[in-house]
C-alpha positions, 0 to 999 in steps of 0.5 A: 500500500505504501508503494502504491501511495508513493507511486501516486505522490501521496505522502503519508507518515506513521502516526507514531514516528518513534514506533511505526505501526499500521496507521499512517497519516498524510495529506488527502489527494482530494480535499487537501486536508491533513486527515487522510488516514491509511491502515497498511495491513488492511489496505484501507484509507479514509478521509474525515472531511471528504467523508469517503473511505475505501481500499486501493481499488476505490482510491485508484478509481477516484484519483483517475476520475478526478483527473478525467473530469479535467482532461480536455480535447486539447490535452488529448490532441497534444499527446497525439502530436507526440505519439505518432499512430494514435488519434484523440478518439482512441485516447478518449475511448480508453479514458486517458486522463491528464494529471496536471498536478504531476504533469503525467498521464493516467491510464485506467485498467478495468475488467468488469468491476465499477472500480479500476483494478490498476492505474498506470502512469507515464510522464510524456516529458521523459518517455511513453512507457506506462508504469503500473501501480505497484502491488496490483496484479497485471491484467489484460488491457481491454478498455473497450470491452471490460466485461465480455469479449466478442466471438473474434478477439485480436490480441496485441502487445501493449497499450500503444499497439491496441490504441493504434489498432482501435480505429481500424477494428472490424465490426464484431471484433474485440481487441485486448493487449497483453502486458508483454509478449511473454506475459500470458498468465493462466488467469487470462485464459478463460476470457478466450473460451470459445473465441476465435483468437487473432494474434498480432504480435511484434515483428521480433524474436520476442513476438515469435516466442509470445505467439508460440506461448499463446497458441499453446495456452489458448489451443485447448479453449479457443475455437480457432487461432490465427496469427500474423506472420510479418512478410519478410519483404515488407518494410516500414519505418519506426514511428519514433525514428524513421531511420530504424525499421518498424516492428509493431502495430503502431509503427505500421499504422503510423506508416500507413496514415 
């Protein structure tokens, strides 16, 4: 819990500095009062002036909601100008939220519950790698289908590839992203029961290995599995550096746009 609070710039201190215990106190990220209390062992928090309380999931949801309400089309357009292959509509559909207080973007992860199960963040001035909240389980990224998936499901690597693909998604298809080529956890598998799965992984060795792993795990449950084999003779540049070869969906979308 403390790592999560630190990740989101919420400073708390033990209520008994001479003898740290389960109770911590700090500044409320919502109202600014000094009556924000955290019970580390129970993974709970409460703020007396706000009259709200909850666990890590409700905290992440409220942090995101607060920033989402203040995120404008201009914010989204500004990010797209720095991230080729992505359009504002995709960011809006995925509920990207600009956290002006910390000059960062927040990326929500939701899988059926009304509360977020994770909240990622990245600082555009230093890079676009999305870091997840510590202590929270890694899940599939599925911003447009949080509860159920269509019969046809496209799986890509990472959030940015999903966002680049989203405007081109065929009708009747869902799209999800795995956290990485080789990250396919057993708990991901039930979502693909009786689905036709289409793997669109990166054009590199990790992508090939990831496809093999996904095929092995999903074979017993999926109705069918297809995967993209990048043509050897087809070349396109990286979206971030035109002098380097492209290898993923965002690179391709940027090249064709």
